[in-house]
C-alpha positions, 0 to 999 in steps of 0.5 A: 733091293726088294720091291716093297709091293712084292712082299706077300707078308706085308700087313698094316701093323700098329706101332707105339709112338716112342715116349720121347716123340709123344708131344711132337706134332706128326707129319700128315701123309695122305695115301690116295689109291684104290688098292688097299694093299698099297695103303698097307704096304706104304704104312708098313714101309714107313713104320717108325719113320721120323723126320726132324723129331716128328713121326708120321700119321697117315690119312687114307683115301680110296678114290679121287672124290674122297681125296678131294674131301679129305684134303679140304678137311686137312689143309696142313697135309705135308705129302700126298702119295697119289695114284693116277688111275682109280675110279677114272683114268684121270682121277689122280690128275683131277685131284691135282687140279682141285688141290692147286687151282680150286683149293689154292694149296701150294704147300702140300707136296704131291708125289704121283705113283702109278702102276700104268705109266702109259696112261699118264706119261711122266714127261707130259704129266710133269710139264702139265701138272704142278707135282713134285715127283713122279714114280712108277709103282714097280720102281718104288722100293723101301729105300727109294720111298724112304729117300723120296719121303725125306727129300719131299718132307725137307722141301715141304718144311722149307716151303712151310718155313718160308711161308711162316716167315712171310706171314711173320714178316707181314705181321711184323710189317702190319705191327710196324705200320700200326706202331708208326701210326701210333707214333704219328698219332702220339706226335700229332698229339704232342704237337697239339699239346704243345700248341695248346700249352703255348696258347695257355701260356699266352693267357693270364686268366682262364676266363680270358682264354675261354673268351678268346676261344669262343671269339675264335670259334665264332670268327671261324664259323663266320668265315666258313659261312662267308667262304661258302657264300663266296664259293657259291657266288664264284660258281655263279660268276664262273657260269655267268662268265662262261655264258657271257664269253659265248655271247661275247664271242658270238656278238664279236664275230657278228659285229666284226664280220659284218663290216668286214663283209663290206670291206672285203666284198667291195675290195673284190668288186673294185679289183674287177674294175678296169683301168686301175693304176698300180697304186690303186691295185696295191691299195686294194691288195693291202685292204684285202690282205688286212681284212683277211688278216683280221678275219683269220684272227677272228677265226682263230679266236673262235677256233680256240673257244671251240677247242676248249669247249670240245665242240669242234666238228668235221664236215666232210665234202667232196674234194678234188684232191690233186687240184686241192693240193696244187693250189696249196703248193702254188701259194706256198711255193711263191712264199718260199721263193720270196725267201730264196728257198727251194720248194720240193713237191713230191707225189710218191704214188698216184692220188685218187681223183676225189676224196671226202674230207673236211676241206677247210680243216685239211687246208688249215693244217697244211697251211699252218705246217707249210707256213711254219716251215717257211717261217723258220727256214732261212736257207735250204729247202721245204719238202712237201710229200704226199702219197699212199701210206704203207698201210694202203694195201689193207684198205678197200677200194672205197677208202685210201690212206693218204700220207702227208709230210712237211719237212724243212732245213730250218732252225730245228728244235732240241728234244725238250722243245719237241716234247712241248711243241704241241702244248697250248701257249708253248713257244720255243726259243726262236719260235716266238711268233703268235700265241703258240696255239696253232700246233696244238689246234692242228694236232687236235684236228688231226686226232679228230680225223683219226690219226695223230700229228707226229714230229721229228726235229734236230737243232740246226738241221730242221723239222719234219711233221707228218700224219696219215688220213684214211679218206673215203674215195669218190670219183670226180671228173677231172676238169681242166682249170682253164679259168684260172686268173680270169674274171667272170663277166656273166653267165649263159642264158638259162632255158630255151627263152634265155631268161635272167635268173632271179636273186633275192638278197635279205640283209638288215645292213645296207652295206651287205645288200649293196655289196651283193647287189653290185656284185651280181647285177653286172653279171646279168642277175635280176636282183631284189633286196629286203632289209628284214625277214618280213620284207624278204617273205613278201618279196619272195612271194612277189618276185619268185626268186631262183635263189635266196641269200638270207642273213640270219640275224635281223630285226622284226623277223629273223632269217631263221623265222623267214626261212621257216615261213618260206618253206611252208609255201609249196612253190618254195619247197625246192628254192635254193636258200643260202644262209649268209651270216656273220655268226659261225658258231656251231649252234647257229650253223645247226640252227640254219640247217634245221630252219631249212637252209640248203647251204651256209656262207659266212661273212665276209662273203668269199666271192669265189665260194658264192660263184661256186654255189651258184654254179653248182645249184643253178647249173650255170655255165659262166662266161669269162673275160678273154685270157689275160697275159700271165707273167710267170717266174723264170725257170719255175716248173709247172705242177703236175699232181697227176704224175709222181716224182720230185718237182722242185722250184728254183729259188728266185734270182733278183733282177737287179744286183742289190747293193746293201746299205752300211752296217749301221743302217742294216743294224737299225733295220734289223731292230725295226724288223724285230719289233715289227715296225713296218711304218718306220722301215718304209721311212728308212727305205725313203732315206736310203734312196736319198742317201745314195742312188745305188741303194734304190733297188734295195730300198724298193724291195724293202718298201714293197715287203713292208707294204705287204706286211711281210715281216718275215721276208723283211727280216730275212732280207736284212739278215742276208747282208748284216754282219752278225759280228755287229 
């Protein structure tokens, strides 16, 4: 077959359009080539070409730049026969990019024709550019050109038809939407007309109708005015309520913490007395435990308020992580043993000696998760796992990712409960204690620390909660805790002359002054007191104290004002001032720092924290009483947080075999335990002792649990012996 570009006699010839095709819109074919002979040969080869009853019309461009201009002027071009190498080696390729990307023309079909295939290899071009065919000039015969044109025009026609149909469908959709809107308007109009007719039918006289309408409009106007006034009033009431809520919480906290300071303070002081009977020690324990319960409730209310207002902040401090965890484990291992549960403490990898973390918040999270695990587990074990996270390798030596995980073999949850477990006020079936805020608060606190609290649970199998914290690592000297269980009875003299340290206590409440005075004087401190800020300022000038314990809310002169005045005196620039206050709102904590306080100690005063502050800032060395004999549980392993591996506590075994009372007595005890009626449970225990001597061990254990307010343990004890069929 003869190549059309090898014919020396080819020339551009005009041809009359047949009369039957005179009205047809021709196909636009653009020829882009810098060789005029190519244009002539192409036109000649396609002379008389007709497809689907339409002839061809040609547009010629002799460079890539000219082609770009022409295609913008003729966007309805069907085919571009495009050379690659023209004024530039990639001129044709640039035309493709311009058409497809700049002009966004996806309809026009592009056939690439090149006489130098080595410049633009077919495989790379066809993959990189949006073209429809690739031909070399040497292979393009008249017949192949004809075939290529038919196939390409058919493709163009199909695509153009699809695009036209799409536009028609879009237009039809718009018409349908408009029609639907009109129908809706007509329906609405009909509804209005029907309503109007019903109104007209109910009126006998036009004058009465107008009167009623005017009255209705007037009432509407009055109601709108009234509603606007109500909304404005409601807004003012809401804002006032918010202010009142903050003020109430502040006042409530202050008013409750102030007497609690005396209750818990003196409970701690009295427990240090010698020669107390068991009954007296039990009474003091109940007083302290009840006070702590009330204090926890106050803190929860304030915590909820802070969470709701978005004012919760973190205050990282230096923490000896192994000992911090050891204390938590010791406390909750004992609780687990009381329910005959195993407690497993796993340390997967060596822990840093010290980290910086908000100790209070981390203790709050772990305590709640461990407490819940024990509360909702009636048999089996609790596992507390700590170690370096799998992400640890990506962290520098100054930081460490610590993984915390608490799992249990308790009642578990169904998937629907797992999805809701972190919602505020959500209480799953079988988990009805409390108001359902603890897990929501814990999750928010973990999120503030940089991670999220996760959970997995299966009904009847147990639950697992875990989170990871990236914590700054610090070096803290590991001291042997030899003072555990020993009371402080004094301190070693300070300086060469062994002078007594001076403490100034400023508090408007006599109970607050008395408690701190009776706590510190027996230890060898020289203590003076003042009942307001003005007296405190005068006493400071006279007494020259080493440390000042300052209440912040007082009459005449507040603690804030007094501290500011004291700091103005040159000789008191370095004196250590501790804010001792019943207000624990964030704004008040910030005010104490701005006023010039060095530390903050909330009421009720925690004696151990006070002693720790004195030891740290006065460089004290405490004197302890001689070691007390400590009775430990048989077979209980000692915690060693520095070493890895599993450490499991064996469940306690009762010293005496408990003989359970009859099922009718157990059923009554079960009902009382479910209601939390501990007083009636103690009375039932007394009756059991009188009923039969063999029930005395059971009654003693029951009474002890009730006296300690351990509702969960009472219920667990009864459930172990009650016949569930009853």
